[in-house]
VOGU-3710 file (C-alpha; in Angstrom, 3 decimals, decimal comma):
1> mitivcdfyq> 31,516/-54,347/284,467  34,795/-55,048/282,693  34,891/-54,915/278,894  37,839/-56,578/277,133  38,229/-55,435/273,509  40,770/-57,468/271,492  41,901/-54,918/268,928  45,104/-56,424/267,539  44,934/-54,212/264,433  44,544/-50,969/266,435
11> lhkveisrdv> 41,420/-50,002/264,522  39,807/-48,076/267,357  40,860/-44,554/268,246  40,976/-44,796/272,007  40,729/-41,867/274,390  42,598/-43,093/277,453  41,115/-42,183/280,799  40,830/-43,510/284,335  38,384/-46,163/283,142  39,708/-46,783/279,609
21> vvvnsiqdyi> 43,182/-48,259/279,085  45,266/-49,720/276,266  47,682/-52,618/276,786  50,172/-53,420/274,045  53,234/-54,923/275,732  54,006/-57,855/277,987  55,108/-55,449/280,734  51,510/-54,219/280,977  50,156/-57,606/281,994  50,866/-57,774/285,744
31> plrqqlrril> 49,689/-54,213/286,522  46,589/-54,875/284,420  45,846/-58,112/286,269  46,117/-56,336/289,613  43,812/-53,548/288,427  41,222/-56,003/287,110  41,205/-57,773/290,433  40,393/-54,470/292,156  37,644/-53,680/289,641  36,063/-57,081/290,171
41> deetrnytvy> 36,056/-56,478/293,914  34,402/-53,061/293,486  31,620/-54,588/291,339  29,991/-51,231/290,438  32,731/-49,688/288,297  32,798/-49,874/284,490  36,260/-50,488/283,077  37,312/-50,998/279,425  40,575/-52,563/278,293  41,745/-52,429/274,674
51> vqhrviarwl> 44,137/-55,336/274,235  46,530/-54,905/271,292  48,843/-57,802/272,122  47,803/-61,368/271,247  49,780/-63,009/274,060  48,149/-60,833/276,709  44,740/-61,639/275,226  45,522/-65,338/275,562  46,528/-64,857/279,198  43,230/-63,100/279,911
61> tdltsyephi> 40,951/-65,764/278,437  40,174/-67,131/281,918  38,015/-64,029/282,382  35,522/-65,423/279,862  34,324/-67,768/282,606  32,616/-64,807/284,333  28,987/-64,003/283,620  28,506/-61,553/280,682  27,187/-58,836/282,997  30,512/-58,986/284,908
71> vrwkdinlhv> 33,051/-59,431/282,092  32,199/-58,810/278,442  34,650/-60,053/275,809  34,722/-58,505/272,334  36,917/-59,609/269,408  37,487/-57,145/266,566  37,187/-59,053/263,290  39,243/-57,395/260,564  37,005/-58,507/257,693  33,778/-57,556/259,472
81> hfeqqfgfsp> 35,205/-54,157/260,419  36,264/-53,606/256,804  32,774/-54,394/255,503  31,179/-52,111/258,083  33,447/-49,214/257,135  33,339/-49,531/253,337  30,084/-51,350/252,632  31,545/-54,285/250,691  33,459/-57,468/251,444  37,226/-57,453/250,845
91> pkgineavlq> 38,017/-58,541/247,263  39,772/-61,866/246,762  43,536/-61,743/247,037  43,638/-59,010/249,681  45,697/-59,950/252,729  45,576/-58,576/256,257  48,311/-56,013/255,575  46,225/-54,469/252,782  43,088/-54,476/254,932  44,904/-52,658/257,729
101> dllhtlppad> 46,362/-50,115/255,320  42,926/-49,355/253,872  41,237/-49,127/257,260  43,920/-46,800/258,596  44,140/-44,515/255,533  40,712/-44,270/253,881  37,596/-42,622/255,316  34,334/-44,578/255,605  32,220/-44,860/252,458  29,387/-42,885/254,135
111> gdtiadpvgw> 26,624/-44,999/252,637  27,821/-44,738/249,040  27,434/-47,968/247,065  30,745/-49,060/245,561  30,015/-51,244/242,525  33,655/-51,950/241,639  35,666/-52,504/244,850  38,935/-53,326/243,048  38,812/-50,172/240,957  37,816/-48,030/243,928
121> ilsqrvdpiw> 40,650/-49,347/246,110  43,318/-48,975/243,424  42,141/-45,514/242,404  42,328/-44,407/246,044  45,650/-45,990/246,983  47,565/-46,188/243,681  46,219/-44,016/240,842  42,905/-43,256/239,070  44,275/-44,985/235,945  43,189/-48,264/237,605
131> knekpgpehl> 39,626/-47,148/238,255  37,602/-48,538/235,340  36,891/-52,249/235,079  36,453/-51,997/231,296  39,241/-50,033/229,597  38,372/-47,449/226,957  40,004/-47,240/223,510  42,711/-44,801/224,681  43,324/-46,445/228,038  46,152/-48,770/226,936
141> vdfaawilsv> 48,263/-45,811/225,804  47,419/-43,779/228,917  48,248/-46,735/231,127  51,606/-47,328/229,433  52,455/-43,642/229,805  51,583/-43,805/233,497  53,768/-46,906/234,029  56,746/-45,069/232,513  56,091/-41,934/234,563  56,026/-43,437/238,058
151> qtmpalyrpl> 59,183/-44,161/240,014  57,770/-46,810/242,320  54,518/-48,668/242,782  53,238/-49,913/246,147  54,198/-53,579/246,396  51,313/-54,093/248,819  48,820/-53,616/245,990  50,622/-55,573/243,267  48,312/-58,639/243,556  45,235/-56,422/243,201
161> mrtrlsewaq> 46,802/-54,620/240,240  47,414/-57,962/238,538  43,763/-58,834/239,107  42,733/-55,633/237,373  45,156/-56,273/234,487  43,631/-59,710/234,039  40,173/-58,125/233,853  41,366/-55,639/231,241  42,879/-58,440/229,185  39,447/-60,035/228,927
171> ynhqyqiffe> 38,356/-56,994/226,905  41,640/-56,388/225,078  44,243/-59,144/224,726  46,986/-56,533/224,214  47,122/-56,071/228,000  48,568/-59,573/228,260  51,970/-58,163/227,333  52,181/-56,923/230,944  52,115/-60,567/232,095  54,873/-61,591/229,699
181> hswrdaaatv> 57,398/-58,818/230,397  58,294/-56,398/233,155  55,724/-53,631/233,286  58,207/-50,968/232,209  59,423/-53,028/229,252  55,847/-53,761/228,227  54,907/-50,083/228,527  57,909/-49,082/226,406  56,686/-51,479/223,721  53,172/-50,080/223,829
191> lprreqtcdg> 54,270/-46,453/223,817  56,976/-45,699/221,210  59,252/-42,760/221,843  58,222/-39,437/220,393  61,230/-39,304/218,095  60,071/-42,530/216,471  56,783/-41,024/215,262  56,475/-39,858/211,705  54,136/-38,115/209,240  52,827/-35,942/212,035
201> atpekvavps> 51,241/-38,883/213,806  50,995/-38,545/217,573  52,439/-41,253/219,844  48,866/-42,162/220,810  47,971/-42,930/217,172  51,120/-44,972/216,654  51,088/-46,891/219,933  48,199/-49,272/219,417  49,344/-50,457/215,961  52,799/-50,922/217,495
211> igsqsakinf> 51,660/-53,470/220,031  49,219/-54,989/217,552  52,071/-55,729/215,174  53,895/-57,507/217,995  50,943/-59,597/219,178  52,628/-62,771/217,893  55,313/-62,230/220,530  52,782/-62,555/223,330  53,348/-65,982/224,786  50,728/-68,689/224,691
221> idpivkltgf> 51,262/-70,081/228,187  51,421/-73,859/228,506  48,195/-75,422/229,781  48,567/-77,653/232,823  47,999/-81,313/231,972  47,522/-83,752/234,857  47,132/-87,532/234,536  46,023/-89,346/237,673  45,302/-92,960/238,491  47,312/-96,185/238,427
231> lqlhrvgtls> 48,084/-99,097/236,113  48,198/-102,856/236,643  50,336/-105,364/234,808  48,712/-107,071/231,803  45,502/-105,069/232,229  44,006/-102,207/230,304  44,053/-99,124/232,536  41,844/-96,060/232,827  43,361/-92,732/233,835  41,762/-89,368/234,576
241> itientnifp> 43,127/-86,381/232,710  42,643/-82,713/233,594  43,589/-79,835/231,295  43,731/-76,370/232,880  43,895/-73,176/230,809  46,475/-70,908/232,469  46,043/-68,126/229,911  43,923/-65,022/230,385  42,010/-65,757/227,188  39,854/-68,762/226,192
251> isvvqlevad> 41,473/-71,664/224,359  40,111/-74,726/222,581  41,549/-78,221/222,342  42,186/-79,172/218,740  43,517/-82,649/219,529  44,580/-84,621/222,563  46,769/-87,660/222,094  47,658/-89,938/225,023  49,730/-93,126/224,765  49,635/-92,843/220,939
261> sviemsqrtm> 45,814/-92,757/220,906  43,636/-89,773/219,947  41,143/-89,036/222,718  37,535/-88,155/221,922  36,398/-85,199/224,041  32,851/-83,985/224,663  34,084/-80,573/225,789  36,887/-78,777/224,006  36,675/-75,083/224,928  38,064/-73,664/228,175
271> kshaaiktev> 37,544/-70,198/229,552  40,418/-68,344/231,157  41,754/-70,229/234,212  39,125/-72,950/233,753  39,666/-76,690/233,383  38,126/-79,665/231,620  38,314/-83,316/232,607  38,082/-86,556/230,671  39,254/-90,172/230,858  41,787/-92,033/228,798
281> tvpamnsqea> 42,250/-95,774/228,293  45,831/-97,029/228,389  46,676/-100,379/226,745  47,882/-103,298/228,865  51,560/-103,047/229,647  54,350/-105,194/231,052  57,049/-103,487/233,087  59,212/-104,324/236,066  59,471/-100,656/237,039  57,479/-98,972/239,791
291> typvrwrltc> 56,063/-96,421/237,342  55,198/-96,320/233,667  55,763/-93,179/231,537  52,563/-92,158/229,720  53,295/-89,639/226,974  50,792/-87,052/225,809  50,524/-84,452/223,063  48,094/-81,524/223,233  47,255/-79,139/220,398  45,369/-75,946/221,324
301> egqrqrkeft> 44,160/-72,755/219,685  43,639/-69,327/221,181  43,991/-65,688/220,128  44,590/-66,767/216,507  47,511/-68,913/217,600  47,879/-72,695/217,413  50,319/-74,328/219,803  51,412/-77,897/220,429  52,511/-79,085/223,860  54,032/-82,427/224,786
311> gqtaipirrl> 54,976/-84,148/227,991  54,855/-87,353/229,952  53,587/-88,411/233,350  54,982/-91,242/235,473  51,963/-93,353/236,458  52,397/-95,775/239,385  52,096/-99,508/238,705  50,248/-101,618/241,246  51,311/-105,217/241,556  48,614/-107,903/241,789
321> hvsdvdemfe> 47,649/-109,013/245,272  46,163/-112,412/246,134  42,611/-111,054/245,904  43,354/-109,677/242,443  44,617/-113,068/241,257  41,469/-114,752/242,613  39,314/-112,307/240,651  41,219/-113,089/237,466  40,569/-116,827/237,862  36,889/-116,197/238,709
331> del> 36,515/-114,262/235,452  37,742/-117,297/233,508  35,312/-119,746/235,157
//
């Protein structure tokens, strides 16, 4: 029997022998094909091929037409292999490059239950400072000190580190400063220099009040406001409006004004990265343009800050068709 193992990520440690081979270049294809033909003719010999080249695998797919007891085809799934080795599914935001790095560098979990995959991965591949999902009272200072002490950070794990920072910010909004500035600049703000301390206070005791006094500088990121729909000449229009909170803290809508009208809203509070939807009625308009600018004004509160945002959306105007005109006359009958 011939076994074809498609291992494009080279996850298996293969001991090459007379009956076990690895093919990873186009030049291997013709000799492999000739050898497989001989094995098929022999019928009694077991032969395993680890294919590490996608093009060669595609050229071999005709072998899947053989009965399973003659040719067995096996695809190595990166995500399945990851879950088998570590006991949990890959966290969101992890790409194939990260999965390969973890599978090639970390030992299996050996049956241990990992409750916090993000923290476990970052503590193994970056630093233990990232381990805890909920930061302790001294963690902000320790984290800032670590940022200033490292020369480089693995770019591969930046998305996962941002995920962890976002989780920390849910418990302590002071971590948001790392989203508003470069990490080194933010850390320097959190952790004043030793020569700036006074009255015998340690940098750790001074650091947290330092960032607290600068909390007003942390930006309130603009929510995303989307108006969708269309308008018709001389008719009152109805548009859908979606407001998305792009901040890492909850916000509430104080007032929404669209086309000079205040909109009544049944829901006003949005969690981090959540959205609310409502409808708005736009008065009848008369315009020869293809679109009509609908202006809006949004006032929000969050983290003891009140912000006002304004903008406008070009809404398409649909001209009346014959059927529309007929409906208008029917309404008057």
